[in-house]
N, CA, C and O atoms as a MOPAC input file, in Angstrom:
PM7 MOZYME 1SCF
protein

 N    102.36800 1    91.97100 1    49.31300 1
 C    101.47100 1    91.35700 1    48.79900 1
 C    101.22600 1    90.63700 1    47.28500 1
 O    101.16300 1    91.22100 1    46.20400 1
 N    101.12400 1    89.37100 1    47.51500 1
 C    101.76400 1    88.70100 1    46.50200 1
 C     99.94000 1    87.97200 1    46.75200 1
 O     99.21100 1    87.81600 1    47.73200 1
 N     99.81400 1    87.67600 1    45.16900 1
 C     98.83600 1    87.27200 1    44.62100 1
 C     98.83700 1    86.10600 1    44.00600 1
 O     99.29900 1    86.03400 1    42.86800 1
 N     98.14600 1    84.61600 1    44.86400 1
 C     98.22900 1    82.92000 1    44.08700 1
 C     96.65300 1    82.83100 1    43.28600 1
 O     95.55900 1    83.34600 1    43.51300 1
 N     96.93400 1    82.33700 1    42.73800 1
 C     95.75100 1    81.48500 1    41.39000 1
 C     95.85600 1    80.20100 1    41.73700 1
 O     96.95800 1    79.72300 1    42.00200 1
 N     94.83900 1    79.54800 1    41.77600 1
 C     94.87600 1    78.16200 1    42.22500 1
 C     93.08000 1    77.57900 1    41.19100 1
 O     92.17600 1    78.40000 1    41.03000 1
 N     92.99000 1    76.37100 1    40.75800 1
 C     92.67500 1    76.07400 1    40.15600 1
 C     91.20900 1    74.74000 1    41.27800 1
 O     91.43600 1    73.63700 1    41.77300 1
 N     90.66800 1    75.07300 1    41.27100 1
 C     89.85300 1    73.63800 1    41.65300 1
 C     88.47500 1    73.01300 1    41.31900 1
 O     87.49700 1    73.74800 1    41.45100 1
 N     88.31600 1    71.92000 1    40.96100 1
 C     87.04000 1    71.00500 1    40.12900 1
 C     86.80500 1    70.24500 1    41.16100 1
 O     87.34500 1    70.08700 1    42.25600 1
 N     85.31000 1    69.51000 1    40.26800 1
 C     84.08000 1    68.67900 1    41.18700 1
 C     83.64100 1    68.63800 1    40.06600 1
 O     83.74900 1    69.61400 1    39.32200 1
 N     82.89000 1    67.21100 1    39.58500 1
 C     82.80200 1    66.43400 1    38.73200 1
 C     82.73200 1    67.26900 1    37.94400 1
 O     83.80900 1    67.24900 1    37.34900 1
 N     81.56100 1    68.70200 1    37.18900 1
 C     81.99700 1    69.29600 1    35.84900 1
 C     82.34100 1    70.66000 1    35.90200 1
 O     82.71000 1    71.37600 1    34.97100 1
 N     82.12300 1    71.05300 1    37.53600 1
 C     82.35900 1    72.54000 1    37.93800 1
 C     83.73600 1    72.31000 1    37.96700 1
 O     84.57300 1    71.43800 1    38.19800 1
 N     83.56100 1    73.83000 1    37.52700 1
 C     85.73400 1    74.44300 1    37.70500 1
 C     85.29600 1    75.42800 1    38.53700 1
 O     84.10000 1    75.72000 1    38.56300 1
 N     86.32000 1    76.13000 1    39.40800 1
 C     86.42200 1    77.48500 1    39.96000 1
 C     88.22100 1    77.83300 1    40.26800 1
 O     89.07300 1    77.27300 1    40.95700 1
 N     88.23000 1    79.23300 1    39.22100 1
 C     89.58900 1    79.75000 1    39.21300 1
 C     89.62700 1    80.59600 1    40.58000 1
 O     88.90500 1    81.59300 1    40.55400 1
 N     90.16600 1    80.42900 1    41.47800 1
 C     90.45400 1    81.06000 1    42.52100 1
 C     91.76100 1    82.14500 1    42.63300 1
 O     92.80600 1    81.75100 1    42.11500 1
 N     91.76700 1    83.15400 1    43.11800 1
 C     92.71300 1    84.54300 1    43.43900 1
 C     93.03700 1    84.75900 1    44.78400 1
 O     92.28200 1    85.59600 1    45.27800 1
 N     93.77100 1    84.37700 1    45.46700 1
 C     93.54500 1    84.83400 1    46.91700 1
 C     95.12100 1    86.18900 1    47.16500 1
 O     96.17400 1    86.25600 1    46.53200 1
 N     94.74200 1    86.83300 1    48.03000 1
 C     95.55400 1    87.87700 1    48.34000 1
 C     95.42400 1    88.30000 1    49.64700 1
 O     94.51600 1    87.98200 1    50.41500 1
 N     96.38300 1    89.04600 1    49.88300 1
 C     96.24700 1    89.35600 1    51.96000 1
 C     95.36000 1    90.47900 1    51.51300 1
 O     95.31900 1    91.08300 1    50.44100 1
 N     94.62000 1    90.60800 1    52.67600 1
 C     93.25900 1    91.51400 1    52.74600 1
 C     92.74900 1    91.90500 1    54.44300 1
 O     93.41100 1    92.46000 1    55.31900 1
 N     91.62800 1    91.49000 1    54.48300 1
 C     90.55000 1    92.00600 1    55.61300 1
 C     89.31600 1    90.74800 1    55.38900 1
 O     88.22200 1    90.96900 1    55.90900 1
 N     89.50400 1    89.49000 1    54.64300 1
 C     88.12600 1    88.68800 1    54.49300 1
 C     87.50500 1    89.13400 1    53.66900 1
 O     86.36200 1    89.25900 1    54.11000 1
 N     87.59000 1    89.60000 1    52.30600 1
 C     86.36600 1    89.79800 1    51.78500 1
 C     86.23900 1    88.30400 1    50.94600 1
 O     87.24400 1    87.62200 1    50.74300 1
 N     85.21400 1    87.98900 1    50.60000 1
 C     85.09300 1    87.21200 1    49.59400 1
 C     84.38500 1    87.19900 1    48.66600 1
 O     83.21100 1    86.87500 1    48.84500 1
 N     84.75300 1    87.47600 1    47.62300 1
 C     83.73300 1    87.79300 1    46.07900 1
 C     84.01400 1    86.51000 1    45.26700 1
 O     85.14600 1    86.05200 1    45.11600 1
 N     82.60600 1    85.83500 1    44.63000 1
 C     82.37000 1    85.10900 1    43.67200 1
 C     81.49200 1    85.13600 1    42.75300 1
 O     80.29600 1    85.25500 1    43.01900 1
 N     82.06000 1    85.00200 1    41.23900 1
 C     80.88700 1    85.51000 1    40.19400 1
 C     80.33200 1    86.62500 1    40.27100 1
 O     79.22900 1    86.77000 1    39.74500 1
 N     81.37500 1    88.39800 1    41.39700 1
 C     80.82200 1    89.19900 1    41.60800 1
 C     80.38400 1    89.58800 1    42.08400 1
 O     80.09900 1    90.77400 1    41.92100 1
 N     79.84100 1    88.58400 1    43.43100 1
 C     78.57900 1    88.84200 1    44.15600 1
 C     79.68000 1    88.07900 1    45.14600 1
 O     80.68200 1    87.38100 1    44.99000 1
 N     78.72600 1    88.75100 1    46.52000 1
 C     79.29500 1    88.13300 1    47.87500 1
 C     78.79500 1    86.53800 1    48.09500 1
 O     77.91600 1    86.03100 1    47.39900 1
 N     79.55400 1    85.78000 1    49.26000 1
 C     79.18600 1    84.34600 1    49.52200 1
 C     77.57000 1    84.04200 1    49.97100 1
 O     77.14600 1    82.89700 1    50.12700 1
 N     76.68000 1    85.36200 1    50.16600 1
 C     75.88400 1    85.24800 1    51.37300 1
 C     74.71500 1    85.17700 1    49.21600 1
 O     74.22300 1    84.20600 1    48.64100 1
 N     74.75400 1    86.17800 1    48.93600 1
 C     73.87800 1    86.62800 1    47.70000 1
 C     74.09400 1    85.53600 1    46.84700 1
 O     73.08300 1    85.22800 1    46.21700 1
 N     75.52700 1    84.54400 1    46.52300 1
 C     75.74000 1    83.33500 1    45.43000 1
 C     75.20500 1    82.17100 1    45.66400 1
 O     74.95300 1    81.23600 1    44.90400 1
 N     74.97300 1    82.38600 1    47.38800 1
 C     74.96200 1    80.75700 1    47.94100 1
 C     73.04100 1    80.48200 1    48.75000 1
 O     72.54000 1    79.47700 1    49.25500 1
 N     72.46800 1    81.89800 1    48.52000 1
 C     71.30500 1    82.38300 1    49.06800 1
 C     71.32000 1    81.27400 1    50.88800 1
 O     72.18900 1    81.31200 1    51.75900 1
 N     70.24700 1    80.57600 1    50.86900 1
 C     70.11500 1    80.23900 1    52.34200 1
 C     70.39800 1    79.16800 1    52.41600 1
 O     69.52000 1    78.45200 1    52.89900 1
 N     71.68800 1    78.49000 1    52.01100 1
 C     72.16400 1    77.23200 1    51.91600 1
 C     73.08300 1    77.41500 1    52.70500 1
 O     74.09700 1    77.65700 1    52.05100 1
 N     73.37500 1    77.43700 1    54.29100 1
 C     73.85300 1    77.41900 1    55.17100 1
 C     75.34100 1    76.37100 1    55.11900 1
 O     76.48100 1    76.83500 1    55.13800 1
 N     75.02300 1    74.94800 1    55.05500 1
 C     75.60800 1    73.81300 1    54.68000 1
 C     76.74700 1    74.11100 1    53.80900 1
 O     77.94100 1    73.95100 1    54.06200 1
 N     76.09600 1    74.65500 1    52.54000 1
 C     77.07000 1    74.61400 1    51.45900 1
 C     77.93800 1    75.70900 1    51.81800 1
 O     78.87200 1    75.60000 1    51.02400 1
 N     78.17400 1    76.74800 1    52.59500 1
 C     78.47100 1    77.83200 1    52.98900 1
 C     79.69400 1    77.35800 1    53.46800 1
 O     80.75600 1    77.55700 1    52.87700 1
 N     79.55200 1    76.52600 1    54.87800 1
 C     80.47600 1    75.94800 1    56.02100 1
 C     81.07000 1    75.20500 1    54.73100 1
 O     82.23300 1    75.56500 1    54.54700 1
 N     80.73000 1    74.50500 1    54.01600 1
 C     81.82000 1    73.70900 1    53.01700 1
 C     82.96800 1    74.90400 1    52.28400 1
 O     84.19300 1    75.01700 1    52.34000 1
 N     82.01900 1    75.58500 1    51.68500 1
 C     83.50100 1    76.36300 1    51.15200 1
 C     84.08000 1    77.41000 1    51.97000 1
 O     84.98100 1    77.95300 1    51.33000 1
 N     83.95500 1    77.83700 1    52.94000 1
 C     84.96300 1    78.64800 1    54.30400 1
 C     85.49700 1    77.28200 1    54.98400 1
 O     86.20500 1    77.49400 1    55.96900 1
 N     85.30700 1    75.98500 1    54.67000 1
 C     86.10300 1    74.95300 1    55.63300 1
 C     87.49900 1    75.41600 1    55.60800 1
 O     87.98400 1    75.85800 1    56.65000 1
 N     88.40400 1    75.34600 1    54.20500 1
 C     89.74400 1    75.43800 1    54.55800 1
 C     90.17400 1    77.03300 1    54.99800 1
 O     91.36300 1    77.34700 1    54.95800 1
 N     89.24400 1    77.91900 1    55.37800 1
 C     89.98300 1    79.50900 1    55.83400 1
 C     89.56100 1    79.11100 1    57.72800 1
 O     90.07400 1    79.66800 1    58.69800 1
 N     88.80600 1    78.32200 1    57.74700 1
 C     88.45600 1    78.38800 1    59.17200 1
 C     89.68400 1    77.21500 1    59.90100 1
 O     90.17900 1    77.36700 1    61.01800 1
 N     89.90100 1    76.40300 1    59.23200 1
 C     90.96200 1    75.45300 1    59.51100 1
 C     92.60900 1    76.14400 1    59.97600 1
 O     93.39400 1    75.86600 1    60.88300 1
 N     92.62800 1    77.12200 1    58.88400 1
 C     93.63100 1    77.75300 1    59.07800 1
 C     93.59600 1    78.73700 1    59.68100 1
 O     94.52600 1    79.23200 1    60.31900 1
 N     92.68600 1    79.08100 1    59.57400 1
 C     92.59600 1    80.84600 1    60.70900 1
 C     92.70700 1    82.03100 1    60.01500 1
 O     93.03900 1    83.04300 1    60.63200 1
 N     92.48800 1    82.07100 1    58.85500 1
 C     92.38900 1    83.00700 1    57.73100 1
 C     91.20200 1    83.46700 1    57.17300 1
 O     91.22900 1    83.61900 1    55.95200 1
 N     89.82800 1    83.81100 1    57.94300 1
 C     89.05800 1    84.05200 1    57.21400 1
 C     89.06900 1    85.82500 1    57.30400 1
 O     88.57600 1    86.55600 1    56.44500 1
 N     89.74300 1    86.27600 1    58.53700 1
 C     89.63500 1    87.70600 1    58.41300 1
 C     91.24200 1    88.33800 1    57.68400 1
 O     91.39200 1    89.56000 1    57.69300 1
 N     92.19400 1    87.59000 1    57.17800 1
 C     93.62000 1    87.81500 1    56.64800 1
 C     93.14100 1    87.63800 1    55.25300 1
 O     94.04100 1    88.23300 1    54.65900 1
 N     92.44300 1    87.27800 1    54.46200 1
 C     92.80900 1    86.97800 1    53.03100 1
 C     91.45800 1    87.22700 1    52.15100 1
 O     90.66500 1    86.28600 1    52.21100 1
 N     91.16400 1    88.04400 1    51.55400 1
 C     90.66400 1    88.74900 1    49.90800 1
 C     90.98800 1    87.66500 1    49.56600 1
 O     92.08400 1    87.19800 1    49.87700 1
 N     89.69400 1    86.72000 1    48.51400 1
 C     90.00000 1    85.83800 1    47.88200 1
 C     88.32700 1    86.51400 1    46.52200 1
 O     87.34200 1    87.22200 1    46.73300 1
 N     88.75100 1    85.92700 1    45.50600 1
 C     88.23100 1    86.16700 1    44.18100 1
 C     88.08500 1    85.30500 1    43.33200 1
 O     89.09000 1    84.87700 1    42.76400 1
 N     86.68400 1    84.75700 1    42.97100 1
 C     87.06000 1    83.33400 1    42.54900 1
 C     85.65400 1    83.73200 1    41.19800 1
 O     84.70800 1    84.51400 1    41.28900 1
 N     85.97500 1    83.02600 1    40.30700 1
 C     84.77400 1    82.50700 1    39.37900 1
 C     84.52700 1    81.16900 1    39.06100 1
 O     85.41800 1    80.39000 1    38.72200 1
 N     83.19700 1    80.84200 1    39.17100 1
 C     82.61800 1    79.50400 1    39.02000 1
 C     82.32800 1    79.23100 1    37.94700 1
 O     82.37700 1    80.20600 1    37.19700 1
 N     81.89600 1    77.89600 1    37.27200 1
 C     81.17600 1    77.74500 1    36.39700 1
 C     81.03200 1    75.98900 1    35.29200 1
 O     81.97300 1    75.27800 1    34.93800 1
 N     79.90100 1    75.82900 1    35.08800 1
 C     79.72900 1    74.47100 1    34.98400 1
 C     79.11400 1    73.47000 1    36.12400 1
 O     79.13400 1    73.75700 1    37.32100 1
 N     78.53700 1    72.19700 1    35.57200 1
 C     77.78900 1    71.62800 1    36.97900 1
 C     76.40400 1    72.65000 1    37.97000 1
 O     75.90300 1    73.74300 1    37.70800 1
 N     76.19500 1    71.82400 1    38.96100 1
 C     75.27900 1    72.79200 1    40.10900 1
 C     75.73600 1    73.44400 1    41.26700 1
 O     76.73200 1    73.04300 1    41.87000 1
 N     75.09800 1    74.39700 1    41.61300 1
 C     75.86400 1    75.48100 1    43.22500 1
 C     76.60100 1    74.22600 1    43.93700 1
 O     77.81300 1    74.38600 1    44.08000 1
 N     75.99600 1    72.85300 1    44.46300 1
 C     76.89300 1    72.02500 1    45.20900 1
 C     77.95800 1    71.61100 1    44.87900 1
 O     78.67900 1    71.16100 1    45.77000 1
 N     78.42800 1    71.61300 1    43.52700 1
 C     79.27300 1    71.06800 1    42.89600 1
 C     80.68300 1    72.21400 1    42.50900 1
 O     81.87100 1    72.03600 1    42.23800 1
 N     79.84200 1    73.35800 1    42.65300 1
 C     80.43600 1    74.60200 1    42.22700 1
 C     81.29400 1    75.12900 1    43.40300 1
 O     82.38700 1    75.68600 1    43.30600 1
 N     80.41300 1    74.77600 1    44.83800 1
 C     81.19800 1    74.89500 1    46.02900 1
 C     82.26900 1    74.52600 1    46.09900 1
 O     83.34700 1    75.09700 1    46.26300 1
 N     81.89300 1    73.24300 1    45.93400 1
 C     82.90000 1    71.90100 1    46.03300 1
 C     84.38800 1    72.23100 1    45.42100 1
 O     85.50500 1    72.05900 1    45.90900 1
 N     83.97500 1    72.76000 1    44.19100 1
 C     84.96800 1    73.22400 1    43.46900 1
 C     85.83900 1    74.38500 1    44.07900 1
 O     87.06900 1    74.33300 1    44.07100 1
 N     85.20400 1    75.32000 1    44.55100 1
 C     85.68800 1    76.42900 1    44.85900 1
 C     86.33100 1    75.84300 1    46.35700 1
 O     87.33900 1    76.50300 1    46.60800 1
 N     86.17100 1    75.22800 1    46.99700 1
 C     86.69000 1    74.64200 1    48.49600 1
 C     87.98200 1    73.99700 1    48.26600 1
 O     88.90900 1    73.90500 1    49.07000 1
 N     87.90800 1    73.44600 1    46.74000 1
 C     89.31800 1    72.53700 1    45.93100 1
 C     90.10200 1    73.61600 1    45.86900 1
 O     91.26800 1    73.62300 1    46.26400 1
 N     89.54900 1    74.51800 1    45.40400 1
 C     90.63200 1    75.68700 1    44.37300 1
 C     91.24600 1    76.94100 1    45.67800 1
 O     92.35100 1    77.48000 1    45.72800 1
 N     90.07800 1    77.09900 1    46.60000 1
 C     90.63800 1    78.06000 1    48.06900 1
 C     91.88600 1    77.39000 1    48.37600 1
 O     93.05100 1    77.75200 1    48.21200 1
 N     91.29400 1    76.14800 1    48.94300 1
 C     92.32400 1    75.13500 1    49.89200 1
 C     93.99100 1    74.93300 1    48.94500 1
 O     95.05600 1    75.00200 1    49.55900 1
 N     93.93900 1    74.70400 1    47.52800 1
 C     95.59900 1    74.55000 1    47.06100 1
 C     96.13400 1    76.08900 1    46.78800 1
 O     97.32000 1    76.37200 1    46.62000 1
 N     94.98700 1    77.07500 1    46.77600 1
 C     95.56700 1    78.53400 1    46.69600 1
 C     96.45500 1    78.56400 1    48.04800 1
 O     97.63900 1    78.87800 1    47.92500 1
 N     95.97200 1    78.26700 1    49.27700 1
 C     96.11700 1    78.53300 1    50.37800 1
 C     97.69200 1    78.09000 1    51.21800 1
 O     98.40200 1    78.70800 1    52.01200 1
 N     97.82600 1    76.18200 1    50.33800 1
 C     99.28100 1    75.55000 1    50.01300 1
 C     99.63400 1    76.68600 1    49.69400 1
 O    100.05500 1    77.42800 1    50.58200 1
 N     99.56200 1    77.14700 1    48.32100 1
 C    100.36200 1    78.01300 1    47.69600 1
 C    100.98800 1    78.63100 1    48.18200 1
 O    102.16500 1    78.29200 1    48.06100 1
 N    100.78800 1    79.67800 1    48.88400 1
 C    100.28100 1    80.53000 1    49.59200 1
 C    101.07500 1    81.05500 1    50.46200 1
 O    101.63400 1    82.15000 1    50.53200 1
 N    101.05100 1    80.00700 1    51.21000 1
 C    101.49100 1    79.75000 1    52.82400 1
 C    102.05900 1    77.90400 1    52.90600 1
 O    101.21500 1    77.13500 1    53.36600 1
 N    103.24500 1    77.36900 1    52.52600 1
 C    103.41800 1    76.11600 1    52.49100 1
 C    103.05300 1    75.64900 1    53.85500 1
 O    102.57200 1    74.51900 1    53.76000 1
 N    103.09200 1    76.09400 1    55.17500 1
 C    102.81500 1    75.24900 1    56.51000 1
 C    101.12400 1    75.00300 1    56.18100 1
 O    100.74500 1    73.86300 1    56.45100 1
 N    100.32900 1    75.71200 1    55.76400 1
 C     99.06700 1    75.60200 1    55.45700 1
 C     98.77500 1    73.74600 1    54.72200 1
 O     97.73100 1    73.09400 1    54.75000 1
 N     99.92200 1    73.41600 1    54.22700 1
 C     99.79400 1    72.04000 1    53.65100 1
 C     99.67500 1    71.01100 1    54.33900 1
 O     99.02200 1    70.03800 1    53.96400 1
 N    100.58000 1    71.11400 1    55.96200 1
 C    100.09300 1    70.34500 1    57.02200 1
 C     98.31700 1    70.22100 1    57.74300 1
 O     97.89700 1    69.27800 1    58.41300 1
 N     97.69400 1    71.22600 1    57.42200 1
 C     96.89900 1    71.34200 1    58.01600 1
 C     95.68200 1    70.93000 1    57.29300 1
 O     94.71500 1    70.40300 1    57.84400 1
 N     95.77300 1    71.19500 1    56.03300 1
 C     94.69900 1    71.27300 1    55.11400 1
 C     94.82900 1    69.13600 1    54.46900 1
 O     93.93900 1    68.31200 1    54.67900 1
 N     95.73600 1    68.94000 1    53.97200 1
 C     96.26800 1    67.32300 1    53.61900 1
 C     95.51200 1    66.15100 1    54.50700 1
 O     94.95800 1    65.19100 1    53.97200 1
 N     95.55700 1    66.33300 1    55.75300 1
 C     95.01300 1    65.31300 1    56.42700 1
 C     93.19600 1    65.25500 1    56.69700 1
 O     92.44200 1    64.28700 1    56.80900 1
 N     92.92400 1    66.80100 1    56.73800 1
 C     91.59100 1    66.90800 1    56.23800 1
 C     90.62900 1    66.58100 1    54.52800 1
 O     89.43000 1    66.56800 1    54.24700 1
 N     91.85300 1    66.36600 1    53.74500 1
 C     91.32500 1    65.72200 1    52.41900 1
 C     91.04200 1    66.76800 1    51.61200 1
 O     90.54100 1    66.57000 1    50.50500 1
 N     91.36400 1    68.17300 1    52.12300 1
 C     90.97100 1    69.73900 1    51.47000 1
 C     92.17500 1    69.26600 1    49.87900 1
 O     91.90600 1    70.02300 1    48.94700 1
 N     92.74400 1    68.75400 1    49.69500 1
 C     94.06300 1    69.16500 1    48.43200 1
 C     93.10600 1    68.02500 1    47.42500 1
 O     92.63600 1    68.55500 1    46.41700 1
 N     92.85400 1    66.84400 1    47.57500 1
 C     92.47600 1    65.89500 1    47.00900 1
 C     91.33900 1    65.84900 1    45.99800 1
 O     90.16300 1    65.69900 1    46.32800 1
 N     91.72400 1    65.97300 1    44.86500 1
 C     90.20600 1    66.40800 1    43.65700 1
 C     89.64400 1    65.25200 1    44.14600 1
 O     90.17100 1    64.18500 1    44.46000 1
 N     88.31100 1    65.67700 1    44.16700 1
 C     87.28800 1    64.33600 1    44.38400 1
 C     86.24400 1    63.91300 1    43.14400 1
 O     85.16600 1    64.26200 1    42.66200 1
 N     87.75700 1    62.49400 1    42.88300 1
 C     87.49900 1    62.34200 1    40.86000 1
 C     86.23000 1    61.79200 1    40.78300 1
 O     86.07200 1    61.27700 1    39.67600 1
 N     85.09300 1    61.66900 1    41.62600 1
 C     83.79500 1    60.93700 1    41.00400 1
 C     83.21900 1    61.75100 1    40.41100 1
 O     83.00100 1    62.93100 1    40.68600 1
 N     82.86300 1    60.96900 1    39.31000 1
 C     81.60400 1    61.45000 1    38.00400 1
 C     80.64300 1    60.98300 1    37.67200 1
 O     80.28100 1    60.00200 1    38.32300 1
 N     80.22300 1    61.20400 1    37.11900 1
 C     78.74200 1    60.94500 1    36.71900 1
 C     78.96400 1    59.11500 1    35.67700 1
 O     79.73800 1    59.10600 1    34.72000 1
 N     78.41500 1    58.17700 1    35.95900 1
 C     79.06200 1    56.95600 1    34.57900 1
 C     78.09400 1    57.35100 1    33.98900 1
 O     77.06300 1    57.98700 1    34.20900 1
 N     79.01500 1    56.46500 1    32.54500 1
 C     77.74500 1    56.86400 1    31.16700 1
 C     76.82800 1    56.05700 1    30.78400 1
 O     77.03200 1    54.85600 1    30.96500 1
 N     75.66300 1    56.46000 1    30.19700 1
 C     74.79700 1    55.54900 1    29.43200 1
 C     75.53800 1    54.09900 1    28.65600 1
 O     76.54900 1    53.97900 1    27.96300 1
 N     74.60200 1    53.20300 1    29.09900 1
 C     75.62400 1    51.88800 1    27.88300 1
 C     74.46400 1    51.24600 1    27.51300 1
 O     73.73500 1    50.69600 1    28.33800 1
 N     74.17300 1    51.28400 1    25.97500 1
 C     73.25700 1    50.77000 1    25.39000 1
 C     72.44500 1    49.39800 1    25.40400 1
 O     73.06000 1    48.34400 1    25.57000 1
 N     71.38500 1    49.40900 1    25.27000 1
 C     70.54000 1    48.31400 1    26.08300 1
 C     70.42300 1    48.12700 1    27.81200 1
 O     70.13900 1    47.25200 1    28.63000 1
 N     70.89200 1    49.73800 1    27.76400 1
 C     69.96600 1    49.78200 1    29.05400 1
 C     69.28100 1    51.35400 1    29.38700 1
 O     69.28400 1    52.24500 1    28.53700 1
 N     68.86300 1    51.47600 1    30.38100 1
 C     67.74500 1    52.54000 1    30.25400 1
 C     68.51200 1    53.98500 1    31.20400 1
 O     68.15800 1    55.16300 1    31.15700 1
 N     69.77200 1    53.29800 1    32.11500 1
 C     70.52300 1    54.30600 1    32.48600 1
 C     71.98300 1    53.98700 1    32.53200 1
 O     72.11900 1    53.37200 1    31.47400 1
 N     73.12100 1    54.02200 1    33.08300 1
 C     73.90400 1    53.55400 1    33.69400 1
 C     73.87000 1    52.14500 1    33.74200 1
 O     74.39200 1    51.49000 1    32.84000 1
 N     73.21600 1    51.52300 1    34.86300 1
 C     73.41000 1    50.34900 1    35.16100 1
 C     71.67400 1    50.17500 1    35.12200 1
 O     71.64400 1    49.10300 1    35.72700 1
 N     70.65400 1    50.38600 1    34.92300 1
 C     69.07100 1    49.99200 1    35.06200 1
 C     68.93600 1    49.15600 1    33.68200 1
 O     69.25900 1    49.65200 1    32.60300 1
 N     68.61000 1    48.31100 1    33.76900 1
 C     67.71100 1    47.28000 1    33.03800 1
 C     66.29600 1    47.45400 1    32.82600 1
 O     65.55000 1    47.86300 1    33.71500 1
 N     65.70900 1    46.99100 1    31.04900 1
 C     64.60100 1    47.78100 1    30.82400 1
 C     64.02700 1    46.26300 1    31.79200 1
 O     64.63900 1    45.21500 1    31.99800 1
 N     62.37000 1    46.76700 1    32.32000 1
 C     61.70200 1    45.65000 1    32.99200 1
 C     61.94500 1    44.12800 1    32.48600 1
 O     62.41400 1    43.99100 1    31.35600 1
 N     61.74800 1    43.36000 1    33.00200 1
 C     61.98700 1    41.78700 1    32.98900 1
 C     60.49200 1    41.23500 1    33.08600 1
 O     59.82100 1    41.18000 1    34.11600 1
 N     59.99700 1    40.72400 1    31.44100 1
 C     58.74900 1    39.65300 1    31.78400 1
 C     59.20100 1    38.26600 1    31.50700 1
 O     59.88900 1    37.82500 1    30.58700 1
 N     58.66500 1    37.70500 1    32.49600 1
 C     59.17200 1    36.23300 1    32.25600 1
 C     58.02700 1    35.25300 1    31.38000 1
 O     58.44900 1    34.20100 1    30.90100 1
 N     56.83600 1    35.56000 1    31.22400 1
 C     55.25700 1    35.31900 1    30.46100 1
 C     54.96400 1    36.82500 1    30.17900 1
 O     53.91500 1    37.15700 1    29.62800 1

């Protein structure tokens, strides 16, 4: 019974993920998936997507800690971490996860604010007269 660790990231959110063989228990920040995400069904589907693709929903236990960012970014960081951990757990899962883009870190982050601008690109209102 090997325990595998991986880290997933998205925007400023980080997810630390430990997986081991078990009965399909999912524990995120000491809460179940339903308690952690509440009624966000589409985001729950994002989290369990790597498990569904590899058909491991009932055979792997997951313990995860997430911090930083919002709940959506944390969920996507968790998905990235689960995918990385699964590919380390069994190398044959890599061929399933890689074509679906689950092993690639989404590098898009918020653009920084520039001086003379209201936001990153929004200029102050221009008045001709």
